[in-house]
MDTraj code that builds the backbone (N, CA, C; nanometers):
import mdtraj as md
import numpy as np

residues = "MET GLY ILE ILE ILE ASP LYS ASP LEU TYR GLU ILE ALA THR ALA HIS GLY TYR ARG PHE THR ILE ASP GLY LYS THR VAL GLU MET LEU TRP ALA PRO GLY VAL ILE GLY ALA LEU SER PRO GLN GLN ARG GLU TYR LYS LYS ALA GLN GLY LYS VAL VAL TRP GLU ALA ALA THR PRO GLN GLU LEU LYS GLU ARG ILE ARG LYS PHE GLN GLU GLY ALA ASP GLU ALA GLU ARG ARG TYR GLU LYS GLU GLY ARG PRO GLY ILE LYS ARG TRP LEU GLU LEU LEU LYS GLU GLU ILE GLU GLU LYS ARG GLY ILE PRO LEU GLY LYS LYS GLU GLU HIS LEU ARG GLU".split()
xyz = np.array([
    [19.6091, 5.0319, 14.7447],
    [19.5743, 4.9963, 14.6106],
    [19.5866, 4.8352, 14.6016],
    [19.4871, 4.7840, 14.5911],
    [19.4987, 4.6203, 14.5688],
    [19.5365, 4.5871, 14.4440],
    [19.6005, 4.4715, 14.4330],
    [19.6637, 4.4347, 14.3088],
    [19.5733, 4.3242, 14.2799],
    [19.5288, 4.2982, 14.1593],
    [19.4202, 4.1838, 14.1303],
    [19.5192, 4.0794, 14.0705],
    [19.5118, 3.9680, 14.1347],
    [19.5910, 3.8557, 14.0926],
    [19.4901, 3.7543, 14.0346],
    [19.3712, 3.7317, 14.0689],
    [19.2847, 3.6510, 14.0423],
    [19.1288, 3.7195, 14.0119],
    [19.1244, 3.7689, 13.8976],
    [18.9913, 3.8474, 13.8597],
    [18.8671, 3.7625, 13.8736],
    [18.8687, 3.6440, 13.8316],
    [18.7323, 3.5629, 13.8527],
    [18.7208, 3.5420, 14.0199],
    [18.8335, 3.5177, 14.0822],
    [18.8024, 3.4772, 14.2369],
    [18.7349, 3.6411, 14.2860],
    [18.8203, 3.7470, 14.2592],
    [18.7893, 3.8863, 14.3333],
    [18.6299, 3.9084, 14.2677],
    [18.5891, 3.8801, 14.1430],
    [18.4479, 3.9048, 14.1125],
    [18.3577, 3.8283, 14.1874],
    [18.3757, 3.7173, 14.2426],
    [18.2791, 3.6474, 14.3059],
    [18.2800, 3.6453, 14.4565],
    [18.4055, 3.6992, 14.5032],
    [18.4275, 3.6845, 14.6350],
    [18.3480, 3.8074, 14.7347],
    [18.3399, 3.7714, 14.8448],
    [18.2946, 3.8778, 14.9519],
    [18.4220, 3.9342, 15.0098],
    [18.4074, 4.0700, 15.0078],
    [18.5300, 4.1369, 15.0925],
    [18.4958, 4.1285, 15.2311],
    [18.5911, 4.1755, 15.3046],
    [18.6004, 4.1794, 15.4667],
    [18.6674, 4.2798, 15.5036],
    [18.6586, 4.3543, 15.6056],
    [18.7331, 4.4596, 15.6627],
    [18.6589, 4.5353, 15.7734],
    [18.7256, 4.6586, 15.8060],
    [18.6929, 4.7425, 15.9039],
    [18.6662, 4.8690, 15.8532],
    [18.5608, 4.9377, 15.9320],
    [18.5173, 5.0842, 15.9254],
    [18.5189, 5.1330, 16.0650],
    [18.5894, 5.2448, 16.0509],
    [18.6074, 5.3206, 16.1931],
    [18.6254, 5.4739, 16.1616],
    [18.6489, 5.5379, 16.2643],
    [18.6667, 5.6780, 16.2592],
    [18.7847, 5.7526, 16.3238],
    [18.8995, 5.7879, 16.2372],
    [19.0021, 5.8438, 16.3018],
    [19.0184, 6.0054, 16.2585],
    [19.0322, 6.0531, 16.3640],
    [19.0444, 6.2192, 16.3666],
    [18.9086, 6.2811, 16.2972],
    [18.7990, 6.2175, 16.3015],
    [18.6752, 6.2768, 16.2620],
    [18.6546, 6.2317, 16.1076],
    [18.7464, 6.1290, 16.0645],
    [18.7546, 6.0972, 15.9304],
    [18.7044, 5.9361, 15.9417],
    [18.6202, 5.9117, 15.8546],
    [18.5787, 5.7733, 15.8402],
    [18.6786, 5.7019, 15.7318],
    [18.7440, 5.5784, 15.8209],
    [18.8301, 5.5131, 15.7293],
    [18.7856, 5.3438, 15.7141],
    [18.7711, 5.3198, 15.5880],
    [18.7433, 5.1939, 15.5562],
    [18.8729, 5.0962, 15.4967],
    [18.8785, 4.9877, 15.5623],
    [18.9769, 4.9261, 15.5111],
    [18.9256, 4.7730, 15.4775],
    [18.9266, 4.7238, 15.3384],
    [18.8620, 4.6036, 15.2907],
    [18.9782, 4.5217, 15.2244],
    [18.9550, 4.3980, 15.2543],
    [19.0314, 4.2951, 15.1491],
    [18.9492, 4.1836, 15.1051],
    [19.0169, 4.1456, 14.9969],
    [18.9017, 4.0539, 14.9088],
    [19.0140, 3.9330, 14.8741],
    [18.9694, 3.7923, 14.8697],
    [19.0434, 3.7028, 14.7895],
    [19.0468, 3.7450, 14.6453],
    [19.1632, 3.6968, 14.5890],
    [19.2242, 3.7370, 14.4741],
    [19.2862, 3.8428, 14.4607],
    [19.3093, 3.9179, 14.5717],
    [19.3646, 4.0526, 14.5530],
    [19.4836, 4.0710, 14.6748],
    [19.6241, 4.1290, 14.6276],
    [19.7204, 4.1387, 14.7042],
    [19.7133, 4.2885, 14.7599],
    [19.6997, 4.3012, 14.9043],
    [19.6757, 4.4235, 14.9798],
    [19.5430, 4.4428, 15.0018],
    [19.5135, 4.5783, 15.0576],
    [19.3912, 4.6488, 15.0768],
    [19.3222, 4.6855, 14.9499],
    [19.1977, 4.6956, 14.9440],
    [19.1259, 4.7301, 14.8085],
    [19.1540, 4.9187, 14.8070],
    [19.1773, 4.9375, 14.6756],
    [19.1489, 5.0746, 14.6545],
    [19.0298, 5.1192, 14.6927],
    [19.0068, 5.2658, 14.7074],
    [18.8919, 5.3315, 14.7227],
    [18.7880, 5.2788, 14.5854],
    [18.8288, 5.2678, 14.4485],
    [18.7520, 5.2325, 14.3597],
    [18.7000, 5.0901, 14.3607],
    [18.8065, 5.0020, 14.4197],
    [18.7426, 4.8679, 14.4441],
    [18.6787, 4.8291, 14.5548],
    [18.6776, 4.9317, 14.6481],
    [18.5735, 4.9269, 14.7964],
    [18.4730, 4.9682, 14.7308],
    [18.4434, 5.0665, 14.6486],
    [18.3180, 5.0994, 14.5943],
    [18.2485, 4.9970, 14.5174],
    [18.3348, 4.9450, 14.4272],
    [18.2692, 4.8237, 14.3465],
    [18.2013, 4.6965, 14.4241],
    [18.2846, 4.6580, 14.5375],
    [18.2429, 4.5515, 14.6194],
    [18.1231, 4.6053, 14.6845],
    [18.1128, 4.7072, 14.7389],
    [17.9803, 4.7636, 14.8017],
    [17.8813, 4.7639, 14.7222],
    [17.8940, 4.8147, 14.5895],
    [17.7869, 4.8218, 14.4828],
    [17.7126, 4.6925, 14.4705],
    [17.8313, 4.5735, 14.4777],
    [17.7750, 4.4294, 14.4402],
    [17.7193, 4.3842, 14.5782],
    [17.7310, 4.4487, 14.6802],
    [17.6566, 4.4029, 14.8080],
    [17.7346, 4.2982, 14.8686],
    [17.8784, 4.2669, 14.8424],
    [17.9684, 4.1890, 14.8950],
    [18.0731, 4.2452, 14.9763],
    [18.0167, 4.2963, 15.0959],
    [18.1181, 4.3202, 15.2068],
    [18.0588, 4.3028, 15.3552],
    [18.1551, 4.2570, 15.4080],
    [18.1275, 4.2254, 15.5566],
    [18.1958, 4.2977, 15.6313],
    [18.1435, 4.3752, 15.7177],
    [18.2333, 4.4591, 15.8094],
    [18.2564, 4.4092, 15.9305],
    [18.3725, 4.3838, 15.9886],
    [18.4253, 4.3037, 16.1114],
    [18.3735, 4.4086, 16.2287],
    [18.3839, 4.3367, 16.3541],
    [18.3413, 4.4273, 16.4789],
    [18.4519, 4.5216, 16.4990],
    [18.4286, 4.6256, 16.5631],
    [18.5081, 4.7514, 16.5972],
    [18.6164, 4.7139, 16.6327],
    [18.7362, 4.7984, 16.5947],
    [18.8670, 4.7656, 16.6208],
    [18.9178, 4.8412, 16.7616],
    [19.0164, 4.7781, 16.8429],
    [19.0670, 4.8593, 16.9463],
    [19.1571, 4.9763, 16.9056],
    [19.1807, 5.0754, 17.0069],
    [19.2676, 5.1810, 16.9700],
    [19.3861, 5.1629, 16.9020],
    [19.4621, 5.0693, 16.9692],
    [19.6091, 5.0571, 16.9042],
    [19.5976, 5.0084, 16.7600],
    [19.4838, 4.9235, 16.7534],
    [19.5035, 4.8672, 16.6199],
    [19.4662, 4.9683, 16.5165],
    [19.3709, 5.0731, 16.5500],
    [19.3397, 5.1959, 16.4788],
    [19.4548, 5.2740, 16.4517],
    [19.5570, 5.2977, 16.5314],
    [19.6642, 5.3662, 16.5113],
    [19.7447, 5.2938, 16.4232],
    [19.7410, 5.1788, 16.4470],
    [19.8505, 5.0900, 16.3382],
    [19.8069, 5.0951, 16.1988],
    [19.6557, 5.0903, 16.1761],
    [19.6018, 5.0690, 16.0570],
    [19.6060, 5.2127, 15.9950],
    [19.5881, 5.3217, 16.0909],
    [19.6216, 5.4592, 16.0281],
    [19.7656, 5.4917, 15.9731],
    [19.8683, 5.4372, 16.0202],
    [19.9944, 5.4455, 15.9910],
    [20.0072, 5.3503, 15.8562],
    [19.9599, 5.2398, 15.8590],
    [19.9710, 5.1648, 15.7512],
    [19.9098, 5.2229, 15.6398],
    [19.7794, 5.2928, 15.6442],
    [19.7179, 5.3468, 15.5429],
    [19.7927, 5.4508, 15.4704],
    [19.8451, 5.5396, 15.5646],
    [19.9211, 5.6558, 15.5298],
    [20.0250, 5.6012, 15.4467],
    [20.1233, 5.5120, 15.4938],
    [20.2371, 5.4600, 15.4286],
    [20.1792, 5.3920, 15.2864],
    [20.0871, 5.3075, 15.2848],
    [20.0281, 5.2542, 15.1591],
    [19.9887, 5.3781, 15.0518],
    [19.8936, 5.4802, 15.1123],
    [19.9014, 5.5739, 15.0316],
    [19.9972, 5.6719, 14.9644],
    [20.0857, 5.6788, 15.0283],
    [20.2192, 5.7408, 14.9873],
    [20.2973, 5.6517, 14.9091],
    [20.3135, 5.5097, 14.9292],
    [20.3525, 5.4385, 14.8234],
    [20.3061, 5.4291, 14.6949],
    [20.1667, 5.4377, 14.6825],
    [20.0714, 5.4298, 14.5741],
    [20.1019, 5.5640, 14.4885],
    [20.1131, 5.6843, 14.5687],
    [20.1694, 5.8119, 14.4799],
    [20.2873, 5.8021, 14.4141],
    [20.3681, 5.7462, 14.4789],
    [20.5309, 5.7255, 14.4344],
    [20.5017, 5.6135, 14.3158],
    [20.4490, 5.5207, 14.3460],
    [20.4237, 5.4140, 14.2367],
    [20.3623, 5.4594, 14.1152],
    [20.2572, 5.5547, 14.1089],
    [20.1859, 5.5928, 13.9829],
    [20.2992, 5.6959, 13.9551],
    [20.3638, 5.7708, 14.0074],
    [20.4610, 5.8809, 13.9750],
    [20.5723, 5.8213, 13.8909],
    [20.6042, 5.6953, 13.9194],
    [20.7024, 5.6270, 13.8488],
    [20.6525, 5.5544, 13.7445],
    [20.5125, 5.5628, 13.7067],
    [20.4752, 5.4903, 13.5899],
    [20.4016, 5.3481, 13.6070],
    [20.4109, 5.3117, 13.7252],
    [20.3803, 5.1817, 13.7731],
    [20.4492, 5.0603, 13.7071],
    [20.5840, 5.0538, 13.7449],
    [20.6809, 4.9716, 13.6867],
    [20.6709, 4.8299, 13.7402],
    [20.5757, 4.7693, 13.7911],
    [20.5705, 4.6389, 13.8170],
    [20.5621, 4.5998, 13.9841],
    [20.5110, 4.4631, 13.9981],
    [20.5134, 4.4301, 14.1454],
    [20.6281, 4.4664, 14.2383],
    [20.7240, 4.4026, 14.1798],
    [20.8479, 4.4084, 14.2662],
    [20.8834, 4.5540, 14.3242],
    [20.8664, 4.6410, 14.2126],
    [20.8823, 4.8036, 14.2922],
    [20.7941, 4.8375, 14.3470],
    [20.6497, 4.7836, 14.3400],
    [20.5297, 4.8193, 14.4353],
    [20.5619, 4.7619, 14.5709],
    [20.6085, 4.6316, 14.5773],
    [20.6396, 4.5808, 14.7265],
    [20.7650, 4.6554, 14.7724],
    [20.8463, 4.6939, 14.7048],
    [20.9808, 4.7720, 14.7469],
    [20.9200, 4.9044, 14.8369],
    [20.8258, 4.9809, 14.7408],
    [20.7739, 5.0907, 14.8217],
    [20.6966, 5.0903, 14.9277],
    [20.6118, 4.9866, 14.9221],
    [20.5349, 4.9554, 15.0269],
    [20.6089, 4.9431, 15.1723],
    [20.7419, 4.8569, 15.1342],
    [20.8174, 4.8122, 15.2463],
    [20.8908, 4.9592, 15.2939],
    [20.9380, 5.0426, 15.2117],
    [21.0032, 5.1677, 15.2442],
    [20.9058, 5.2536, 15.3182],
    [20.7839, 5.2669, 15.2793],
    [20.6887, 5.3437, 15.3421],
    [20.6345, 5.3208, 15.4600],
    [20.5857, 5.1894, 15.4772],
    [20.5204, 5.1292, 15.6044],
    [20.6470, 5.0620, 15.7055],
    [20.7216, 4.9894, 15.6512],
    [20.8232, 4.9190, 15.7531],
    [20.9085, 5.0205, 15.7899],
    [20.9894, 5.0638, 15.6633],
    [21.1164, 5.1521, 15.7390],
    [21.0754, 5.3059, 15.7624],
    [20.9757, 5.3578, 15.7026],
    [20.9390, 5.5074, 15.7629],
    [20.8536, 5.5111, 15.8632],
    [20.7504, 5.4114, 15.8879],
    [20.6458, 5.3949, 15.9916],
    [20.6747, 5.2982, 16.1004],
    [20.7575, 5.2164, 16.0625],
    [20.7965, 5.1067, 16.1890],
    [20.7076, 4.9867, 16.1953],
    [20.6240, 4.9741, 16.0958],
    [20.5182, 4.8414, 16.0995],
    [20.5851, 4.7424, 16.0235],
    [20.6175, 4.6267, 16.0656],
    [20.6550, 4.5115, 16.0125],
    [20.5739, 4.4424, 15.8997],
    [20.6338, 4.4224, 15.8172],
    [20.5566, 4.3622, 15.6851],
    [20.5777, 4.2136, 15.6731],
    [20.6870, 4.1503, 15.7618],
    [20.6824, 4.0110, 15.7240],
    [20.8442, 3.9853, 15.7276],
    [20.8842, 3.8730, 15.6796],
    [21.0312, 3.8270, 15.6870],
    [21.0932, 3.9137, 15.5895],
    [21.2397, 3.9148, 15.6036],
    [21.2976, 4.0073, 15.5455],
    [21.3275, 3.9645, 15.4068],
    [21.2560, 4.0663, 15.3199],
    [21.2622, 4.0540, 15.1678],
    [21.2258, 3.9307, 15.1044],
    [21.1658, 3.8213, 15.1645],
    [21.1408, 3.7081, 15.1101],
    [21.0345, 3.7394, 14.9831],
    [20.9528, 3.8424, 15.0147],
    [20.8318, 3.8690, 14.9057],
    [20.9359, 3.9294, 14.7953],
    [21.0388, 3.9773, 14.7819],
    [21.1136, 4.0605, 14.6897],
    [21.2014, 3.9596, 14.5990],
    [21.1908, 3.8313, 14.6150],
    [21.3122, 3.7398, 14.5389],
    [21.2452, 3.7474, 14.4117],
    [21.3683, 3.7276, 14.3122],
    [21.3137, 3.7337, 14.1734],
    [21.2859, 3.5963, 14.1297],
])
top = md.Topology()
chain = top.add_chain()
for i, resn in enumerate(residues, 1):
    res = top.add_residue(resn, chain, resSeq=i)
    for name in ("N", "CA", "C"):
        top.add_atom(name, md.element.get_by_symbol(name[0]), res)
traj = md.Trajectory(xyz[None], top)
């Protein structure tokens, strides 16, 4: 789920990302200026309907596995965030860290710099 921080920029920007197949399922990961994180399915469809998507070249197998784990973690973080009533950006980032970095071993950046008050 991408968090839109600059709606005007998001509206005019072209999204970019990858489309590939994992275990027979097509996976699309898109990012756009003005948004923190990968776009949600609804945001991806919106950008595709605008015709503002650039798909990057195919990804190597290692990156596919890393992205699969990342997406799995992000999806679980989003489920937990929604269940908690969407309590704010700090909690969203904490859940991403738990699900992606701590449970799946994918580093997200320097130790908790992004969680400072």
